[in-house]
Every structure is written in structure tokens, then in C-alpha cells.
N, C-alpha and C positions, 0 to 999 in steps of 0.2 A: 554603506551597510549591507552585509550579506544576507540574503533572505533565504527560508527554509520551507518546508512543507512537512506537517503533522497529519500522518494519513490515518484514519479511522478504518477499521475493518469492521465490514458487514451492517453498516447503518443504512437506514431507510431503504431495506430491502423487502420487496414484496409486502409492504405495510407492517416490517417488523423492526425492532431496535431504532424506534423514531427519535430523530434527533434534529429538530428544526433548525436550519443552518443560521437564521436571522437571530434566534434567541442564543444559539451557541456563540455566536461573535459578540453578543452583549455579554453573556456570563463569563467568557473567557477574558474579555477587556476589564471586567471587574474584580475576577477572582482568580487571576494567574499572572504570572510575571511577564506574559507574552505581549509583545509589541507591534503595532501594525497589522492587526488581526484582520483578514478577510477570508472569505471560502470561495471555493470553486466547485460547483455543482453539489447536488445534494447527497453524493456518495461519501462524503467525509474527507475533505481535503482542505486543511487549514493552512493558509498560506500567514508567514509572519516573519518578522526579523529574525536572524538566527539567534536562538536563545544561547546564553552563555554555558548552560549545562543542559543538554538537548534529553539527557536520560531523566534528569529531575523534573524538566517539563513536560515530558511525556507522562510520567508517573502523576503529575498535578492534574493536567488535561483528563487523564482517565478517572482520577477521583472526582472532578468536576462533573463529568459527563455522568457518572454513576449517581451522584448526588442530586444533580437536578433533573436528569431524564429517566434514571432508573436503568441505565445501559451499561454494562460493563463490557467494554472493547479494548482490545488493544491499541495503542497508539505508536506509531513508527515514525521515527524523524529521517528525513533526508535533507541535507543541504543542497542548495544550487549546485555546487561542484560535484555532488555526489550524483545528482540527477544528470548532469551531462557526463559523466564517467560512465554511468549506467547506460545511457543512450550510445555513447560511444562504442561501448563493448557489446552492444545488443547483436546477437550472433545470427539473426535471420534475414539480414540485408533489409531492405525497405519494408518487406512484409505487409501483411494485411493489417491495416491499424486497429481493426476490431478483433482480429483473431490472435494477434501477437500480445501477449500480457507479460508485464513484469510483475513478479511477486515480491515485494520488499520484505525482507525478513528482520525481526527483531536482533538477531544474533546469528552466529555462525550454526549452519544446519548440522544435523548428526553426521557422523562419518557413514558412508554407504548409503545416505539420502537418496541421491541421484539413481544409485543402481536400483534400489528399491521403487522409485516410482517409475523408471523405464519399463518396468515389469507390467505396469498397469496402462501403458499408452494404447490407445487405439489406432488404426492405421492412418497415418498422415500427421500424427502428432509428434512434435519434437521438443525436446527439453535441454536447457544448458543452465549449469550454475556457475554463475560469476560473481565470486565473493559472497555477498549478503544478499544477492538478488537471484531468483529463480526466474528464468525466462521460459515460457511456455509458447509455442506455437501450436495452437489448435487446428486440427485438420479441417477439411471442407464444411463439415456440419457444425463446427464452431464449438464452444464451451458447453452447449446443451447436450453434446453427444459424448463428452469426456467421462473417463472413470476417475479422473483425478479429483475427487470430491475433498471438500474440506477436511473431513474426517482423515482420508488418505493421506493428504498432504501433512496435516498437523501430526500423524502418527511417524511418517518418515522422517520428516524436516526436524521433528523434536524442538521446534520454535515457531511461535506465532509469526505470521506473515498476513499482508494484504496484497490483493493484485489490482492493478490498473492496466488498461489496455494501452497500447502504443500511442495512439492519438493523445489520451489524457496525460500520459507520461510526458509526452513532448510539450503540451500545453502547461504542465505543472513546470518543467524547465524554463519556458518562457516566462511564466508568471513570476518565478524567484530569480530571474535575471536582474 
């Protein structure tokens, strides 16, 4: 059986959008078609058997989270194969595991998105768009110094996304293996 991860955007950040993972696992086991549900760290990584219809499962998970926790958050699916392909295509070498991030997108980004975002880079930052994944290598000051805010990314990309650092992305690939 193939495994997948469903990624939640911006949950359990700075005391906002609280979604307790233990309760989430329980609710999803009872109120969705997901099988083999587990979670990895509190930032919203749901590991499960690969759903037959990822789009429908993401929509259902979003509904369940909104109803149970009052949080409306995009849910983005990636299969093990997609995670492995993303890691293989990661354009920044080994990189700093905390400063290199993959932003997994719900769909194809708007034309010209990369060009628009490149205008916002601070010295030392780099970007690469690989399919539905935007790779960001933050400069020496990390994500705290970036001008690539959620609002800037959303406007340029035209599609929701959620980012995970390289370390977490590698761990999710291992957990879905």
C-alpha cells in the first residue's frame, strides 16, 4: 500500500489556528475515508494510506477541521512518489535543512509567478519552481528576514501552498515509504 501525506497550512502557529494532533487523528479516523492515519509534529502533517481520490479527501479533511476546530485551512496532498520526486528535483544541493523550504502548491501557479516573486528576494535568497513545488532557499538570516510573506506568495502564485523545511520534507518522505 502506498502512503501519502496531507499537509495543513498554518496550523498551530503562534497560538493561532489550533488543531490538536491527537484529536485530529481521532476525528479523521471516525469522520473521513482516510486509513492508517498518523501525524508528524504539530505543524499539520497527516500521514495516511494513499486515498483513492486525493482531491476529495483533502476537501473532506478541510471540512472536518473547520467543523471540529473552527479552522479553515487548505489541505494539500503529496504521495510518497511525489515527495521523492520533489526531493530529487530540489535545486539547491544539500542546502541548510532549516533554510531550504519546499512550498507544496494545491495546483499549477499563475504564469509569471516566479518572475514576480524574484523581485521580492532579499540578498542571499533563491527560488526555483519545479512543477507544483516552489523551492525557496532563504538567506543567512533565514525566513525571519524574507519579504516573501504569505500575502506576497498567495498573490503571485494564485494558488494556496504550504511550506516545509528540507528536514521535514525528508522525514515525510521516509514516513510515507
